C-alpha positions as CSV (number, residue, x, y, z in Angstrom):
1,X,76.2,80.8,114.0
2,X,73.1,82.7,112.8
3,X,73.8,85.5,110.4
4,X,71.3,88.2,109.5
5,X,71.8,89.5,106.0
6,X,69.9,92.4,104.5
7,X,69.1,92.5,100.9
8,X,71.2,95.1,99.2
9,X,69.0,97.9,98.0
10,X,70.6,100.8,96.3
11,X,68.3,103.2,98.3
12,X,70.4,102.1,101.3
13,X,73.8,102.6,99.7
14,X,75.9,105.7,100.3
15,X,79.2,106.7,98.7
16,X,81.7,109.0,100.3
17,X,84.6,110.4,98.3
18,X,87.6,111.3,100.5
19,X,90.5,113.5,99.3
20,X,93.3,115.5,100.9
21,X,93.3,119.2,100.4
22,X,96.9,120.2,101.2
23,X,99.8,119.6,98.8
24,X,102.3,116.9,99.6
25,X,104.7,117.4,102.5
26,X,108.4,116.9,102.1
27,X,108.3,113.4,103.4
28,X,106.3,111.2,100.9
29,X,103.2,109.6,102.4
30,X,103.0,112.0,105.3
31,X,99.8,114.0,105.1
32,X,97.8,116.0,107.7
33,X,94.8,113.8,108.5
34,X,92.7,116.7,109.9
35,X,92.5,118.2,106.3
36,X,90.7,115.3,104.7
37,X,87.8,116.7,102.7
38,X,84.8,114.5,101.8
39,X,81.5,114.5,99.9
40,X,78.8,112.0,100.5
41,X,76.1,110.8,98.0
42,X,73.1,108.5,98.1
43,X,72.5,106.6,95.0
44,X,68.7,106.2,95.0
45,X,69.0,104.9,91.4
46,X,72.2,103.5,89.9
47,X,74.8,101.0,90.6
48,X,78.3,100.5,92.1
49,X,80.4,97.6,90.7
50,X,84.0,96.4,90.9
51,X,86.1,93.5,89.7
52,X,88.6,91.4,91.6
53,X,91.0,89.6,89.3
54,X,94.0,87.4,89.4
55,X,96.4,86.5,86.5
56,X,97.9,83.0,86.2
57,X,100.6,81.6,83.9
58,X,100.3,78.1,82.6
59,X,103.5,76.1,81.9
60,X,102.6,72.9,79.9
61,X,104.5,69.8,80.4
62,X,105.7,68.6,76.9
63,X,102.8,70.6,75.4
64,X,100.1,69.0,77.5
65,X,97.9,71.0,80.0
66,X,97.1,67.8,82.0
67,X,100.5,67.8,83.8
68,X,101.1,71.5,83.5
69,X,102.4,73.8,86.2
70,X,100.6,77.0,87.2
71,X,102.1,80.2,88.6
72,X,100.6,83.4,89.6
73,X,101.2,86.3,87.3
74,X,101.2,90.0,87.9
75,X,98.8,91.6,90.4
76,X,95.9,93.3,88.7
77,X,94.2,96.5,89.9
78,X,90.4,96.6,90.6
79,X,88.2,98.0,87.9
80,X,85.5,100.3,89.5
81,X,82.4,101.9,88.0
82,X,79.5,103.6,89.5
83,X,76.5,105.7,88.3
84,X,73.4,107.2,89.7
85,X,71.4,110.3,90.4
86,X,73.2,111.7,93.4
87,X,71.9,113.6,96.4
88,X,74.5,115.5,98.4
89,X,74.6,114.3,102.0
90,X,77.8,115.7,103.4
91,X,79.6,118.9,102.6
92,X,78.7,122.6,102.5
93,X,78.0,125.2,99.9
94,X,81.6,125.7,99.2
95,X,82.4,122.1,98.6
96,X,83.7,121.1,95.2
97,X,81.6,119.1,92.8
98,X,81.8,115.3,92.7
99,X,83.7,115.6,89.3
100,X,86.3,118.0,90.8
101,X,86.8,115.9,93.9
102,X,87.1,112.6,92.0
103,X,89.5,113.9,89.3
104,X,91.5,116.6,91.1
105,X,90.2,119.3,88.7
106,X,88.7,122.8,89.2
107,X,88.6,123.7,92.8
108,X,90.6,120.6,93.7
109,X,93.5,121.4,91.3
110,X,96.8,121.0,93.1
111,X,95.4,118.9,95.9
112,X,97.5,115.9,97.1
113,X,94.6,113.5,97.2
114,X,94.9,110.3,99.2
115,X,97.2,108.3,97.0
116,X,100.3,106.7,98.6
117,X,102.9,108.1,96.1
118,X,103.4,111.8,95.3
119,X,104.9,110.9,92.0
120,X,101.6,109.3,90.8
121,X,98.4,110.9,89.4
122,X,95.8,112.3,91.8
123,X,93.8,109.6,93.7
124,X,91.0,109.5,96.2
125,X,89.6,107.0,98.6
126,X,86.0,105.7,98.2
127,X,83.9,104.6,101.2
128,X,80.9,102.6,100.3
129,X,78.2,102.2,103.1
130,X,75.3,99.8,102.8
131,X,73.1,101.0,105.7
132,X,69.6,99.5,105.7
133,X,69.1,100.4,109.3
134,X,68.3,104.0,108.4
135,X,65.2,103.0,106.4
136,X,64.3,99.7,108.1
137,X,65.7,99.6,111.7
138,X,65.1,95.8,112.0
139,X,66.8,94.9,108.7
140,X,70.2,93.7,110.1
141,X,73.6,95.1,110.2
142,X,75.1,96.9,107.3
143,X,78.5,97.0,105.8
144,X,81.2,99.5,105.2
145,X,83.9,99.0,102.4
146,X,87.0,101.1,101.8
147,X,88.5,101.4,98.3
148,X,91.9,103.1,98.5
149,X,94.0,104.6,95.7
150,X,91.1,105.1,93.3
151,X,92.2,106.8,90.1
152,X,89.1,108.2,88.2
153,X,89.7,107.8,84.5
154,X,86.3,108.8,83.1
155,X,83.4,110.9,84.0
156,X,80.1,110.9,81.9
157,X,77.5,113.4,83.2
158,X,74.1,113.0,81.7
159,X,72.4,116.4,82.3
160,X,69.0,115.4,80.9
161,X,68.8,112.5,83.2
162,X,70.6,114.3,86.0
163,X,72.9,111.3,86.3
164,X,76.6,110.9,86.6
165,X,78.7,107.9,85.6
166,X,82.4,107.4,86.6
167,X,85.0,104.7,85.9
168,X,88.5,104.1,87.1
169,X,90.9,101.7,88.7
170,X,92.0,101.2,92.3
171,X,95.6,100.1,93.0
172,X,94.3,98.0,95.9
173,X,93.6,94.4,95.1
174,X,90.4,94.2,97.1
175,X,88.3,96.5,99.3
176,X,88.9,96.7,103.1
177,X,85.9,95.8,105.2
178,X,85.7,98.4,108.0
179,X,84.2,97.5,111.5
180,X,80.6,98.7,111.9
181,X,79.7,101.4,114.4
182,X,83.3,102.6,114.6
183,X,83.4,106.2,113.5
184,X,87.2,106.5,113.5
185,X,88.0,103.5,111.3
186,X,89.7,105.8,108.8
187,X,92.3,108.2,110.5
188,X,91.4,111.8,110.0
189,X,87.8,111.1,108.9
190,X,84.6,110.4,110.9
191,X,81.9,108.2,109.5
192,X,78.8,110.4,109.6
193,X,76.7,110.0,112.7
194,X,73.6,108.9,110.6
195,X,75.5,105.5,110.2
196,X,76.1,105.0,113.9
197,X,73.4,102.8,115.4
198,X,72.9,101.2,118.8
């Protein structure tokens, strides 16, 4: 099977931050999907990185590793960090800032977010879109990754460089690859039409 792969160029990478505006309903986990709020950014410059890790326990046999037994340890959350000079793609003049939406502060104080537990801190979903087709139509199909339950722990704005840097963790063990050209892959949110290609 022939596979066409486009080189990942950060100019083609778009990040969408999804949150839930309403407060939690009386039934945990039930949120109104039509109230999802999102902001989109194109990196231009910068980077997005995440780590997938597993923990193992080694039980030596009479003190020797040669005949040891290995068991899997506790599950480990993903570490995620991203930085760049962002350009707003999606949202209007009344949209919250990237910092507010990621951390549930300011205009987003009291929002439910998109975590799966009302007793946990505010969390959002991150949708990472690598879409080379916008810039180079013959470059091959892109990719969409969903990072759920992202808890933003640190924000570092650099006003002189007009750059933002964020770090946090996702309770998910790995990102979910979404089907390309399916604008309704995420209930309650539409992938922007700029990423829907024939």
